All heavy atoms as a GROMACS GRO file, in nm:
protein
  651
    1MET      N    1  19.770  23.909   8.199
    1MET     CA    2  19.818  23.950   8.067
    1MET      C    3  19.696  23.986   7.983
    1MET      O    4  19.592  23.924   7.992
    1MET     CB    5  19.898  23.836   8.002
    1MET     CG    6  19.961  23.876   7.872
    1MET     SD    7  20.061  23.751   7.785
    1MET     CE    8  20.141  23.662   7.912
    2ASN      N    9  19.712  24.084   7.895
    2ASN     CA   10  19.608  24.119   7.800
    2ASN      C   11  19.662  24.096   7.658
    2ASN      O   12  19.778  24.060   7.640
    2ASN     CB   13  19.560  24.263   7.820
    2ASN     CG   14  19.669  24.366   7.800
    2ASN    OD1   15  19.763  24.344   7.723
    2ASN    ND2   16  19.658  24.478   7.866
    3GLU      N   17  19.577  24.119   7.559
    3GLU     CA   18  19.617  24.091   7.420
    3GLU      C   19  19.737  24.175   7.378
    3GLU      O   20  19.829  24.124   7.315
    3GLU     CB   21  19.499  24.116   7.326
    3GLU     CG   22  19.535  24.089   7.182
    3GLU     CD   23  19.418  24.098   7.086
    3GLU    OE1   24  19.302  24.097   7.131
    3GLU    OE2   25  19.444  24.105   6.966
    4SER      N   26  19.737  24.303   7.411
    4SER     CA   27  19.848  24.390   7.371
    4SER      C   28  19.981  24.342   7.429
    4SER      O   29  20.083  24.338   7.359
    4SER     CB   30  19.823  24.533   7.416
    4SER     OG   31  19.711  24.585   7.350
    5ALA      N   32  19.979  24.304   7.555
    5ALA     CA   33  20.102  24.254   7.619
    5ALA      C   34  20.146  24.122   7.556
    5ALA      O   35  20.265  24.100   7.535
    5ALA     CB   36  20.080  24.237   7.769
    6ALA      N   37  20.051  24.037   7.526
    6ALA     CA   38  20.084  23.908   7.464
    6ALA      C   39  20.145  23.929   7.326
    6ALA      O   40  20.244  23.864   7.290
    6ALA     CB   41  19.959  23.821   7.455
    7ILE      N   42  20.087  24.019   7.247
    7ILE     CA   43  20.141  24.048   7.114
    7ILE      C   44  20.282  24.103   7.126
    7ILE      O   45  20.373  24.061   7.053
    7ILE     CB   46  20.049  24.146   7.038
    7ILE    CG1   47  19.919  24.076   6.999
    7ILE    CG2   48  20.120  24.200   6.914
    7ILE    CD1   49  19.812  24.168   6.944
    8LYS      N   50  20.300  24.195   7.218
    8LYS     CA   51  20.433  24.254   7.238
    8LYS      C   52  20.536  24.147   7.274
    8LYS      O   53  20.647  24.146   7.222
    8LYS     CB   54  20.426  24.361   7.347
    8LYS     CG   55  20.553  24.437   7.364
    8LYS     CD   56  20.536  24.549   7.466
    8LYS     CE   57  20.666  24.624   7.480
    8LYS     NZ   58  20.654  24.734   7.574
    9ARG      N   59  20.497  24.055   7.363
    9ARG     CA   60  20.589  23.947   7.402
    9ARG      C   61  20.623  23.858   7.283
    9ARG      O   62  20.736  23.813   7.268
    9ARG     CB   63  20.528  23.865   7.516
    9ARG     CG   64  20.523  23.942   7.646
    9ARG     CD   65  20.451  23.864   7.752
    9ARG     NE   66  20.544  23.767   7.810
    9ARG     CZ   67  20.521  23.704   7.924
    9ARG    NH1   68  20.411  23.727   7.993
    9ARG    NH2   69  20.609  23.618   7.970
   10CYS      N   70  20.524  23.834   7.198
   10CYS     CA   71  20.548  23.749   7.080
   10CYS      C   72  20.639  23.819   6.979
   10CYS      O   73  20.730  23.757   6.925
   10CYS     CB   74  20.416  23.714   7.012
   10CYS     SG   75  20.314  23.599   7.103
   11LEU      N   76  20.612  23.946   6.954
   11LEU     CA   77  20.688  24.018   6.852
   11LEU      C   78  20.830  24.048   6.897
   11LEU      O   79  20.924  24.036   6.819
   11LEU     CB   80  20.619  24.149   6.815
   11LEU     CG   81  20.482  24.137   6.748
   11LEU    CD1   82  20.429  24.276   6.713
   11LEU    CD2   83  20.485  24.050   6.626
   12ASN      N   84  20.846  24.085   7.022
   12ASN     CA   85  20.978  24.125   7.070
   12ASN      C   86  21.065  24.008   7.114
   12ASN      O   87  21.185  24.009   7.092
   12ASN     CB   88  20.966  24.224   7.185
   12ASN     CG   89  20.902  24.354   7.142
   12ASN    OD1   90  20.900  24.386   7.025
   12ASN    ND2   91  20.847  24.427   7.236
   13ASP      N   92  21.004  23.909   7.176
   13ASP     CA   93  21.082  23.801   7.238
   13ASP      C   94  21.048  23.662   7.185
   13ASP      O   95  21.108  23.564   7.229
   13ASP     CB   96  21.059  23.802   7.390
   13ASP     CG   97  21.088  23.936   7.451
   13ASP    OD1   98  21.186  24.001   7.406
   13ASP    OD2   99  21.014  23.978   7.541
   14ARG      N  100  20.950  23.655   7.097
   14ARG     CA  101  20.898  23.524   7.052
   14ARG      C  102  20.867  23.435   7.172
   14ARG      O  103  20.900  23.316   7.177
   14ARG     CB  104  20.994  23.456   6.956
   14ARG     CG  105  20.925  23.345   6.883
   14ARG     CD  106  21.001  23.288   6.770
   14ARG     NE  107  20.915  23.184   6.713
   14ARG     CZ  108  20.943  23.118   6.606
   14ARG    NH1  109  21.053  23.143   6.542
   14ARG    NH2  110  20.862  23.026   6.561
   15ASP      N  111  20.801  23.496   7.268
   15ASP     CA  112  20.767  23.432   7.394
   15ASP      C  113  20.649  23.336   7.374
   15ASP      O  114  20.540  23.379   7.338
   15ASP     CB  115  20.730  23.540   7.496
   15ASP     CG  116  20.701  23.484   7.633
   15ASP    OD1  117  20.679  23.363   7.647
   15ASP    OD2  118  20.702  23.564   7.727
   16PRO      N  119  20.668  23.208   7.397
   16PRO     CA  120  20.559  23.112   7.378
   16PRO      C  121  20.443  23.134   7.475
   16PRO      O  122  20.329  23.101   7.443
   16PRO     CB  123  20.623  22.976   7.400
   16PRO     CG  124  20.757  23.000   7.456
   16PRO     CD  125  20.793  23.142   7.432
   17LEU      N  126  20.469  23.193   7.591
   17LEU     CA  127  20.359  23.219   7.684
   17LEU      C  128  20.267  23.328   7.631
   17LEU      O  129  20.146  23.322   7.651
   17LEU     CB  130  20.413  23.257   7.822
   17LEU     CG  131  20.489  23.146   7.894
   17LEU    CD1  132  20.543  23.197   8.027
   17LEU    CD2  133  20.401  23.025   7.916
   18GLY      N  134  20.323  23.425   7.563
   18GLY     CA  135  20.239  23.527   7.500
   18GLY      C  136  20.151  23.466   7.392
   18GLY      O  137  20.033  23.497   7.382
   19PHE      N  138  20.208  23.377   7.312
   19PHE     CA  139  20.130  23.314   7.206
   19PHE      C  140  20.026  23.220   7.266
   19PHE      O  141  19.914  23.211   7.216
   19PHE     CB  142  20.219  23.241   7.106
   19PHE     CG  143  20.146  23.207   6.981
   19PHE    CD1  144  20.120  23.305   6.888
   19PHE    CD2  145  20.102  23.079   6.957
   19PHE    CE1  146  20.050  23.275   6.771
   19PHE    CE2  147  20.033  23.048   6.842
   19PHE     CZ  148  20.006  23.147   6.749
   20GLU      N  149  20.061  23.151   7.372
   20GLU     CA  150  19.965  23.062   7.439
   20GLU      C  151  19.843  23.141   7.485
   20GLU      O  152  19.729  23.095   7.472
   20GLU     CB  153  20.031  22.994   7.558
   20GLU     CG  154  19.941  22.896   7.630
   20GLU     CD  155  20.007  22.832   7.749
   20GLU    OE1  156  20.131  22.820   7.750
   20GLU    OE2  157  19.935  22.795   7.842
   21PHE      N  158  19.866  23.261   7.537
   21PHE     CA  159  19.755  23.347   7.578
   21PHE      C  160  19.664  23.375   7.459
   21PHE      O  161  19.541  23.366   7.469
   21PHE     CB  162  19.807  23.479   7.637
   21PHE     CG  163  19.697  23.578   7.665
   21PHE    CD1  164  19.629  23.574   7.785
   21PHE    CD2  165  19.663  23.674   7.571
   21PHE    CE1  166  19.527  23.664   7.811
   21PHE    CE2  167  19.562  23.765   7.596
   21PHE     CZ  168  19.494  23.760   7.716
   22LEU      N  169  19.721  23.409   7.345
   22LEU     CA  170  19.642  23.440   7.226
   22LEU      C  171  19.565  23.318   7.176
   22LEU      O  172  19.449  23.330   7.136
   22LEU     CB  173  19.733  23.494   7.116
   22LEU     CG  174  19.800  23.627   7.147
   22LEU    CD1  175  19.908  23.658   7.044
   22LEU    CD2  176  19.699  23.739   7.157
   23VAL      N  177  19.626  23.203   7.181
   23VAL     CA  178  19.557  23.080   7.139
   23VAL      C  179  19.438  23.054   7.231
   23VAL      O  180  19.327  23.027   7.184
   23VAL     CB  181  19.653  22.959   7.137
   23VAL    CG1  182  19.575  22.829   7.116
   23VAL    CG2  183  19.759  22.976   7.030
   24ARG      N  184  19.461  23.063   7.362
   24ARG     CA  185  19.350  23.041   7.456
   24ARG      C  186  19.238  23.143   7.435
   24ARG      O  187  19.121  23.110   7.446
   24ARG     CB  188  19.399  23.047   7.600
   24ARG     CG  189  19.463  22.918   7.645
   24ARG     CD  190  19.500  22.921   7.791
   24ARG     NE  191  19.628  22.993   7.798
   24ARG     CZ  192  19.658  23.088   7.885
   24ARG    NH1  193  19.573  23.123   7.978
   24ARG    NH2  194  19.774  23.148   7.883
   25GLN      N  195  19.276  23.264   7.403
   25GLN     CA  196  19.180  23.373   7.384
   25GLN      C  197  19.092  23.350   7.261
   25GLN      O  198  18.974  23.381   7.262
   25GLN     CB  199  19.256  23.505   7.370
   25GLN     CG  200  19.172  23.627   7.367
   25GLN     CD  201  19.130  23.672   7.504
   25GLN    OE1  202  19.180  23.626   7.605
   25GLN    NE2  203  19.036  23.762   7.508
   26TYR      N  204  19.150  23.294   7.154
   26TYR     CA  205  19.081  23.290   7.025
   26TYR      C  206  19.055  23.151   6.969
   26TYR      O  207  18.998  23.140   6.860
   26TYR     CB  208  19.160  23.372   6.923
   26TYR     CG  209  19.157  23.518   6.957
   26TYR    CD1  210  19.273  23.584   6.998
   26TYR    CD2  211  19.039  23.591   6.951
   26TYR    CE1  212  19.270  23.718   7.031
   26TYR    CE2  213  19.035  23.724   6.983
   26TYR     CZ  214  19.150  23.788   7.024
   26TYR     OH  215  19.147  23.921   7.057
   27ARG      N  216  19.091  23.045   7.038
   27ARG     CA  217  19.076  22.912   6.977
   27ARG      C  218  18.931  22.876   6.949
   27ARG      O  219  18.901  22.816   6.847
   27ARG     CB  220  19.145  22.806   7.061
   27ARG     CG  221  19.084  22.784   7.196
   27ARG     CD  222  19.158  22.677   7.274
   27ARG     NE  223  19.115  22.679   7.412
   27ARG     CZ  224  19.186  22.641   7.512
   27ARG    NH1  225  19.306  22.591   7.491
   27ARG    NH2  226  19.140  22.646   7.634
   28ARG      N  227  18.840  22.913   7.037
   28ARG     CA  228  18.699  22.880   7.016
   28ARG      C  229  18.644  22.955   6.894
   28ARG      O  230  18.579  22.896   6.808
   28ARG     CB  231  18.618  22.914   7.140
   28ARG     CG  232  18.469  22.890   7.122
   28ARG     CD  233  18.398  22.912   7.248
   28ARG     NE  234  18.414  22.788   7.324
   28ARG     CZ  235  18.334  22.749   7.418
   28ARG    NH1  236  18.235  22.824   7.456
   28ARG    NH2  237  18.352  22.634   7.479
   29GLU      N  238  18.672  23.084   6.887
   29GLU     CA  239  18.626  23.165   6.774
   29GLU      C  240  18.684  23.111   6.643
   29GLU      O  241  18.614  23.100   6.542
   29GLU     CB  242  18.667  23.310   6.796
   29GLU     CG  243  18.609  23.406   6.697
   29GLU     CD  244  18.638  23.550   6.735
   29GLU    OE1  245  18.690  23.577   6.844
   29GLU    OE2  246  18.609  23.637   6.651
   30ALA      N  247  18.812  23.077   6.645
   30ALA     CA  248  18.876  23.023   6.525
   30ALA      C  249  18.811  22.891   6.483
   30ALA      O  250  18.786  22.869   6.365
   30ALA     CB  251  19.025  23.002   6.551
   31TYR      N  252  18.782  22.807   6.581
   31TYR     CA  253  18.720  22.677   6.550
   31TYR      C  254  18.584  22.697   6.483
   31TYR      O  255  18.554  22.632   6.383
   31TYR     CB  256  18.706  22.594   6.677
   31TYR     CG  257  18.627  22.469   6.657
   31TYR    CD1  258  18.682  22.359   6.591
   31TYR    CD2  259  18.495  22.460   6.699
   31TYR    CE1  260  18.608  22.244   6.570
   31TYR    CE2  261  18.421  22.345   6.680
   31TYR     CZ  262  18.477  22.237   6.614
   31TYR     OH  263  18.404  22.124   6.593
   32TYR      N  264  18.503  22.788   6.537
   32TYR     CA  265  18.371  22.809   6.479
   32TYR      C  266  18.379  22.872   6.340
   32TYR      O  267  18.300  22.837   6.251
   32TYR     CB  268  18.282  22.891   6.573
   32TYR     CG  269  18.234  22.808   6.689
   32TYR    CD1  270  18.270  22.840   6.819
   32TYR    CD2  271  18.157  22.694   6.670
   32TYR    CE1  272  18.228  22.763   6.926
   32TYR    CE2  273  18.115  22.616   6.775
   32TYR     CZ  274  18.151  22.650   6.903
   32TYR     OH  275  18.109  22.573   7.008
   33HIS      N  276  18.475  22.958   6.318
   33HIS     CA  277  18.494  23.010   6.183
   33HIS      C  278  18.538  22.898   6.088
   33HIS      O  279  18.488  22.888   5.976
   33HIS     CB  280  18.596  23.124   6.182
   33HIS     CG  281  18.538  23.254   6.223
   33HIS    ND1  282  18.595  23.333   6.317
   33HIS    CD2  283  18.426  23.319   6.183
   33HIS    CE1  284  18.522  23.442   6.334
   33HIS    NE2  285  18.418  23.434   6.254
   34ALA      N  286  18.630  22.815   6.132
   34ALA     CA  287  18.677  22.703   6.048
   34ALA      C  288  18.563  22.606   6.019
   34ALA      O  289  18.552  22.554   5.907
   34ALA     CB  290  18.794  22.632   6.114
   35MET      N  291  18.477  22.582   6.118
   35MET     CA  292  18.361  22.495   6.094
   35MET      C  293  18.271  22.554   5.988
   35MET      O  294  18.217  22.482   5.904
   35MET     CB  295  18.282  22.474   6.224
   35MET     CG  296  18.332  22.362   6.311
   35MET     SD  297  18.314  22.200   6.233
   35MET     CE  298  18.136  22.182   6.231
   36GLY      N  299  18.254  22.685   5.992
   36GLY     CA  300  18.172  22.750   5.890
   36GLY      C  301  18.231  22.737   5.751
   36GLY      O  302  18.158  22.719   5.653
   37PHE      N  303  18.362  22.742   5.741
   37PHE     CA  304  18.428  22.727   5.611
   37PHE      C  305  18.423  22.583   5.562
   37PHE      O  306  18.401  22.557   5.445
   37PHE     CB  307  18.576  22.764   5.618
   37PHE     CG  308  18.607  22.905   5.660
   37PHE    CD1  309  18.720  22.930   5.736
   37PHE    CD2  310  18.525  23.010   5.626
   37PHE    CE1  311  18.751  23.059   5.775
   37PHE    CE2  312  18.554  23.139   5.666
   37PHE     CZ  313  18.668  23.164   5.740
   38LEU      N  314  18.452  22.490   5.654
   38LEU     CA  315  18.479  22.351   5.614
   38LEU      C  316  18.364  22.255   5.640
   38LEU      O  317  18.354  22.153   5.571
   38LEU     CB  318  18.605  22.301   5.686
   38LEU     CG  319  18.730  22.385   5.658
   38LEU    CD1  320  18.842  22.346   5.754
   38LEU    CD2  321  18.773  22.368   5.514
   39GLY      N  322  18.284  22.280   5.742
   39GLY     CA  323  18.170  22.194   5.770
   39GLY      C  324  18.203  22.059   5.830
   39GLY      O  325  18.118  21.972   5.837
   40ASP      N  326  18.325  22.038   5.874
   40ASP     CA  327  18.367  21.910   5.931
   40ASP      C  328  18.453  21.936   6.054
   40ASP      O  329  18.548  22.014   6.047
   40ASP     CB  330  18.446  21.833   5.825
   40ASP     CG  331  18.495  21.699   5.875
   40ASP    OD1  332  18.417  21.603   5.870
   40ASP    OD2  333  18.612  21.692   5.919
   41ARG      N  334  18.419  21.871   6.164
   41ARG     CA  335  18.490  21.894   6.290
   41ARG      C  336  18.640  21.866   6.281
   41ARG      O  337  18.722  21.945   6.323
   41ARG     CB  338  18.432  21.807   6.401
   41ARG     CG  339  18.304  21.855   6.455
   41ARG     CD  340  18.258  21.766   6.567
   41ARG     NE  341  18.139  21.824   6.627
   41ARG     CZ  342  18.077  21.774   6.729
   41ARG    NH1  343  18.122  21.662   6.785
   41ARG    NH2  344  17.971  21.832   6.778
   42SER      N  345  18.673  21.752   6.227
   42SER     CA  346  18.812  21.712   6.219
   42SER      C  347  18.893  21.807   6.131
   42SER      O  348  19.004  21.848   6.167
   42SER     CB  349  18.822  21.569   6.167
   42SER     OG  350  18.956  21.530   6.158
   43GLU      N  351  18.837  21.843   6.017
   43GLU     CA  352  18.906  21.936   5.927
   43GLU      C  353  18.918  22.074   5.991
   43GLU      O  354  19.021  22.141   5.974
   43GLU     CB  355  18.832  21.946   5.794
   43GLU     CG  356  18.849  21.822   5.708
   43GLU     CD  357  18.783  21.837   5.572
   43GLU    OE1  358  18.763  21.951   5.526
   43GLU    OE2  359  18.751  21.734   5.514
   44ALA      N  360  18.817  22.117   6.065
   44ALA     CA  361  18.821  22.247   6.132
   44ALA      C  362  18.930  22.248   6.240
   44ALA      O  363  19.004  22.346   6.252
   44ALA     CB  364  18.685  22.279   6.192
   45GLU      N  365  18.939  22.140   6.316
   45GLU     CA  366  19.044  22.131   6.417
   45GLU      C  367  19.183  22.134   6.354
   45GLU      O  368  19.273  22.204   6.402
   45GLU     CB  369  19.026  22.002   6.500
   45GLU     CG  370  18.906  22.006   6.590
   45GLU     CD  371  18.875  21.871   6.653
   45GLU    OE1  372  18.944  21.772   6.624
   45GLU    OE2  373  18.778  21.865   6.733
   46ASP      N  374  19.200  22.060   6.246
   46ASP     CA  375  19.328  22.059   6.175
   46ASP      C  376  19.362  22.197   6.119
   46ASP      O  377  19.476  22.243   6.128
   46ASP     CB  378  19.327  21.957   6.061
   46ASP     CG  379  19.330  21.813   6.109
   46ASP    OD1  380  19.359  21.791   6.229
   46ASP    OD2  381  19.303  21.724   6.026
   47ALA      N  382  19.262  22.263   6.061
   47ALA     CA  383  19.284  22.396   6.003
   47ALA      C  384  19.325  22.495   6.112
   47ALA      O  385  19.415  22.577   6.091
   47ALA     CB  386  19.158  22.444   5.931
   48CYS      N  387  19.262  22.487   6.227
   48CYS     CA  388  19.298  22.576   6.338
   48CYS      C  389  19.440  22.550   6.384
   48CYS      O  390  19.519  22.645   6.403
   48CYS     CB  391  19.200  22.559   6.454
   48CYS     SG  392  19.039  22.629   6.423
   49GLN      N  393  19.474  22.424   6.403
   49GLN     CA  394  19.608  22.391   6.449
   49GLN      C  395  19.714  22.439   6.349
   49GLN      O  396  19.814  22.499   6.387
   49GLN     CB  397  19.621  22.241   6.471
   49GLN     CG  398  19.753  22.201   6.532
   49GLN     CD  399  19.756  22.054   6.571
   49GLN    OE1  400  19.660  21.981   6.555
   49GLN    NE2  401  19.868  22.011   6.623
   50GLU      N  402  19.691  22.414   6.222
   50GLU     CA  403  19.786  22.457   6.120
   50GLU      C  404  19.796  22.610   6.113
   50GLU      O  405  19.905  22.665   6.098
   50GLU     CB  406  19.744  22.402   5.983
   50GLU     CG  407  19.765  22.254   5.969
   50GLU     CD  408  19.709  22.200   5.837
   50GLU    OE1  409  19.695  22.280   5.741
   50GLU    OE2  410  19.679  22.081   5.830
   51SER      N  411  19.683  22.677   6.127
   51SER     CA  412  19.682  22.823   6.119
   51SER      C  413  19.752  22.886   6.238
   51SER      O  414  19.826  22.984   6.222
   51SER     CB  415  19.538  22.874   6.109
   51SER     OG  416  19.478  22.828   5.990
   52PHE      N  417  19.731  22.832   6.357
   52PHE     CA  418  19.802  22.884   6.474
   52PHE      C  419  19.953  22.860   6.460
   52PHE      O  420  20.033  22.946   6.495
   52PHE     CB  421  19.749  22.824   6.604
   52PHE     CG  422  19.624  22.891   6.655
   52PHE    CD1  423  19.506  22.821   6.665
   52PHE    CD2  424  19.625  23.024   6.693
   52PHE    CE1  425  19.390  22.883   6.713
   52PHE    CE2  426  19.511  23.087   6.740
   52PHE     CZ  427  19.393  23.016   6.750
   53ALA      N  428  19.990  22.746   6.405
   53ALA     CA  429  20.133  22.718   6.384
   53ALA      C  430  20.193  22.816   6.282
   53ALA      O  431  20.303  22.868   6.303
   53ALA     CB  432  20.153  22.574   6.338
   54LYS      N  433  20.120  22.843   6.175
   54LYS     CA  434  20.169  22.938   6.075
   54LYS      C  435  20.179  23.078   6.134
   54LYS      O  436  20.274  23.152   6.106
   54LYS     CB  437  20.076  22.940   5.954
   54LYS     CG  438  20.089  22.818   5.866
   54LYS     CD  439  19.994  22.825   5.748
   54LYS     CE  440  20.006  22.700   5.664
   54LYS     NZ  441  19.914  22.702   5.549
   55ALA      N  442  20.082  23.116   6.215
   55ALA     CA  443  20.084  23.248   6.278
   55ALA      C  444  20.204  23.260   6.372
   55ALA      O  445  20.274  23.362   6.370
   55ALA     CB  446  19.954  23.272   6.354
   56TYR      N  447  20.230  23.158   6.450
   56TYR     CA  448  20.343  23.161   6.542
   56TYR      C  449  20.475  23.175   6.465
   56TYR      O  450  20.562  23.252   6.504
   56TYR     CB  451  20.345  23.036   6.629
   56TYR     CG  452  20.454  23.036   6.733
   56TYR    CD1  453  20.446  23.119   6.844
   56TYR    CD2  454  20.565  22.954   6.720
   56TYR    CE1  455  20.545  23.121   6.940
   56TYR    CE2  456  20.666  22.955   6.815
   56TYR     CZ  457  20.654  23.038   6.925
   56TYR     OH  458  20.754  23.039   7.020
   57ALA      N  459  20.486  23.105   6.356
   57ALA     CA  460  20.608  23.112   6.275
   57ALA      C  461  20.623  23.249   6.208
   57ALA      O  462  20.735  23.296   6.190
   57ALA     CB  463  20.607  23.002   6.170
   58ALA      N  464  20.513  23.313   6.174
   58ALA     CA  465  20.518  23.440   6.102
   58ALA      C  466  20.534  23.560   6.193
   58ALA      O  467  20.582  23.665   6.148
   58ALA     CB  468  20.391  23.456   6.019
   59MET      N  469  20.497  23.550   6.318
   59MET     CA  470  20.498  23.667   6.406
   59MET      C  471  20.634  23.736   6.419
   59MET      O  472  20.637  23.859   6.420
   59MET     CB  473  20.442  23.633   6.543
   59MET     CG  474  20.291  23.623   6.541
   59MET     SD  475  20.219  23.607   6.703
   59MET     CE  476  20.193  23.780   6.743
   60PRO      N  477  20.745  23.667   6.424
   60PRO     CA  478  20.874  23.738   6.436
   60PRO      C  479  20.906  23.827   6.317
   60PRO      O  480  20.986  23.919   6.329
   60PRO     CB  481  20.976  23.625   6.449
   60PRO     CG  482  20.900  23.509   6.498
   60PRO     CD  483  20.763  23.523   6.439
   61ARG      N  484  20.842  23.804   6.204
   61ARG     CA  485  20.868  23.886   6.085
   61ARG      C  486  20.786  24.016   6.085
   61ARG      O  487  20.808  24.102   6.001
   61ARG     CB  488  20.838  23.806   5.959
   61ARG     CG  489  20.933  23.687   5.942
   61ARG     CD  490  20.918  23.622   5.806
   61ARG     NE  491  20.785  23.570   5.781
   61ARG     CZ  492  20.748  23.444   5.798
   61ARG    NH1  493  20.836  23.355   5.844
   61ARG    NH2  494  20.626  23.405   5.771
   62LEU      N  495  20.692  24.028   6.178
   62LEU     CA  496  20.608  24.147   6.185
   62LEU      C  497  20.675  24.255   6.269
   62LEU      O  498  20.739  24.226   6.369
   62LEU     CB  499  20.472  24.113   6.248
   62LEU     CG  500  20.389  24.007   6.178
   62LEU    CD1  501  20.265  23.978   6.260
   62LEU    CD2  502  20.350  24.051   6.038
   63ARG      N  503  20.658  24.378   6.227
   63ARG     CA  504  20.711  24.490   6.307
   63ARG      C  505  20.612  24.529   6.415
   63ARG      O  506  20.650  24.562   6.525
   63ARG     CB  507  20.741  24.610   6.218
   63ARG     CG  508  20.860  24.584   6.131
   63ARG     CD  509  20.895  24.708   6.054
   63ARG     NE  510  21.008  24.677   5.969
   63ARG     CZ  511  21.125  24.735   5.983
   63ARG    NH1  512  21.143  24.825   6.076
   63ARG    NH2  513  21.224  24.703   5.903
   64LYS      N  514  20.483  24.532   6.379
   64LYS     CA  515  20.380  24.559   6.478
   64LYS      C  516  20.252  24.492   6.434
   64LYS      O  517  20.232  24.459   6.318
   64LYS     CB  518  20.361  24.708   6.502
   64LYS     CG  519  20.310  24.788   6.387
   64LYS     CD  520  20.304  24.934   6.426
   64LYS     CE  521  20.208  25.008   6.336
   64LYS     NZ  522  20.191  25.146   6.376
   65LEU      N  523  20.165  24.472   6.531
   65LEU     CA  524  20.038  24.404   6.508
   65LEU      C  525  19.937  24.465   6.604
   65LEU      O  526  19.941  24.436   6.724
   65LEU     CB  527  20.055  24.254   6.532
   65LEU     CG  528  19.936  24.164   6.506
   65LEU    CD1  529  19.897  24.167   6.358
   65LEU    CD2  530  19.969  24.020   6.546
   66PRO      N  531  19.849  24.551   6.556
   66PRO     CA  532  19.757  24.618   6.647
   66PRO      C  533  19.657  24.524   6.714
   66PRO      O  534  19.620  24.544   6.828
   66PRO     CB  535  19.685  24.721   6.560
   66PRO     CG  536  19.740  24.708   6.422
   66PRO     CD  537  19.839  24.597   6.420
   67ALA      N  538  19.612  24.422   6.640
   67ALA     CA  539  19.517  24.324   6.695
   67ALA      C  540  19.548  24.188   6.633
   67ALA      O  541  19.577  24.179   6.513
   67ALA     CB  542  19.374  24.365   6.664
   68PHE      N  543  19.539  24.085   6.712
   68PHE     CA  544  19.577  23.952   6.666
   68PHE      C  545  19.472  23.889   6.574
   68PHE      O  546  19.505  23.839   6.467
   68PHE     CB  547  19.602  23.859   6.786
   68PHE     CG  548  19.637  23.719   6.746
   68PHE    CD1  549  19.764  23.689   6.699
   68PHE    CD2  550  19.544  23.617   6.753
   68PHE    CE1  551  19.797  23.559   6.660
   68PHE    CE2  552  19.576  23.487   6.716
   68PHE     CZ  553  19.703  23.459   6.669
   69TYR      N  554  19.346  23.886   6.616
   69TYR     CA  555  19.250  23.802   6.545
   69TYR      C  556  19.223  23.845   6.401
   69TYR      O  557  19.213  23.757   6.314
   69TYR     CB  558  19.118  23.786   6.622
   69TYR     CG  559  19.042  23.666   6.571
   69TYR    CD1  560  19.082  23.537   6.607
   69TYR    CD2  561  18.940  23.679   6.479
   69TYR    CE1  562  19.017  23.426   6.556
   69TYR    CE2  563  18.874  23.569   6.427
   69TYR     CZ  564  18.913  23.442   6.467
   69TYR     OH  565  18.850  23.332   6.416
   70PRO      N  566  19.211  23.973   6.368
   70PRO     CA  567  19.190  24.006   6.226
   70PRO      C  568  19.304  23.954   6.136
   70PRO      O  569  19.278  23.904   6.026
   70PRO     CB  570  19.184  24.159   6.225
   70PRO     CG  571  19.139  24.194   6.363
   70PRO     CD  572  19.202  24.091   6.452
   71TRP      N  573  19.425  23.965   6.185
   71TRP     CA  574  19.540  23.913   6.110
   71TRP      C  575  19.534  23.761   6.104
   71TRP      O  576  19.552  23.700   5.998
   71TRP     CB  577  19.669  23.961   6.176
   71TRP     CG  578  19.794  23.901   6.122
   71TRP    CD1  579  19.853  23.932   6.003
   71TRP    CD2  580  19.876  23.803   6.182
   71TRP    NE1  581  19.969  23.857   5.987
   71TRP    CE2  582  19.984  23.777   6.097
   71TRP    CE3  583  19.869  23.734   6.304
   71TRP    CZ2  584  20.083  23.685   6.128
   71TRP    CZ3  585  19.968  23.642   6.334
   71TRP    CH2  586  20.073  23.618   6.246
   72PHE      N  587  19.508  23.697   6.216
   72PHE     CA  588  19.501  23.552   6.222
   72PHE      C  589  19.388  23.498   6.134
   72PHE      O  590  19.403  23.395   6.067
   72PHE     CB  591  19.481  23.505   6.367
   72PHE     CG  592  19.457  23.357   6.376
   72PHE    CD1  593  19.563  23.269   6.366
   72PHE    CD2  594  19.330  23.307   6.391
   72PHE    CE1  595  19.542  23.131   6.372
   72PHE    CE2  596  19.308  23.170   6.397
   72PHE     CZ  597  19.414  23.083   6.387
   73TYR      N  598  19.276  23.568   6.133
   73TYR     CA  599  19.160  23.524   6.053
   73TYR      C  600  19.197  23.511   5.906
   73TYR      O  601  19.152  23.417   5.839
   73TYR     CB  602  19.045  23.623   6.072
   73TYR     CG  603  18.922  23.588   5.994
   73TYR    CD1  604  18.834  23.490   6.040
   73TYR    CD2  605  18.892  23.651   5.873
   73TYR    CE1  606  18.720  23.457   5.968
   73TYR    CE2  607  18.780  23.619   5.801
   73TYR     CZ  608  18.694  23.522   5.848
   73TYR     OH  609  18.581  23.489   5.776
   74GLN      N  610  19.281  23.600   5.856
   74GLN     CA  611  19.324  23.590   5.717
   74GLN      C  612  19.405  23.464   5.694
   74GLN      O  613  19.392  23.399   5.589
   74GLN     CB  614  19.406  23.714   5.677
   74GLN     CG  615  19.325  23.840   5.672
   74GLN     CD  616  19.210  23.830   5.571
   74GLN    OE1  617  19.228  23.786   5.457
   74GLN    NE2  618  19.092  23.869   5.615
   75ILE      N  619  19.488  23.428   5.789
   75ILE     CA  620  19.564  23.303   5.779
   75ILE      C  621  19.469  23.184   5.780
   75ILE      O  622  19.480  23.093   5.698
   75ILE     CB  623  19.665  23.292   5.894
   75ILE    CG1  624  19.772  23.401   5.883
   75ILE    CG2  625  19.730  23.152   5.897
   75ILE    CD1  626  19.862  23.414   6.003
   76LEU      N  627  19.374  23.184   5.870
   76LEU     CA  628  19.277  23.075   5.881
   76LEU      C  629  19.193  23.063   5.754
   76LEU      O  630  19.173  22.952   5.703
   76LEU     CB  631  19.188  23.099   6.003
   76LEU     CG  632  19.078  22.997   6.030
   76LEU    CD1  633  19.140  22.860   6.064
   76LEU    CD2  634  18.989  23.045   6.144
   77LYS      N  635  19.150  23.174   5.704
   77LYS     CA  636  19.065  23.174   5.585
   77LYS      C  637  19.137  23.122   5.462
   77LYS      O  638  19.080  23.053   5.380
   77LYS     CB  639  19.012  23.316   5.560
   77LYS     CG  640  18.907  23.326   5.452
   77LYS     CD  641  18.846  23.463   5.450
   77LYS     CE  642  18.938  23.557   5.380
   77LYS     NZ  643  18.876  23.687   5.353
   78ASN      N  644  19.265  23.154   5.452
   78ASN     CA  645  19.341  23.109   5.336
   78ASN      C  646  19.378  22.963   5.349
   78ASN      O  647  19.404  22.895   5.255
   78ASN     CB  648  19.468  23.195   5.318
   78ASN     CG  649  19.433  23.335   5.275
   78ASN    OD1  650  19.332  23.357   5.210
   78ASN    ND2  651  19.515  23.430   5.311
   0.00000   0.00000   0.00000
């Protein structure tokens, strides 16, 4: 599976396997960005978990998503 296929599976079918692929693909990058924002391991882990959960809940409302991480980064940053 690639990112485009995973996004398509999430948007069209709310397929958890598609989202799992995206989490595995970007969890490390998200963690390091969260560490940069928060400076604390535990808070960064919590922020990542909450942000991935919010992203999963929001994906069915999207019509299309060209790339996952730029959109997800906005959720993480907020």
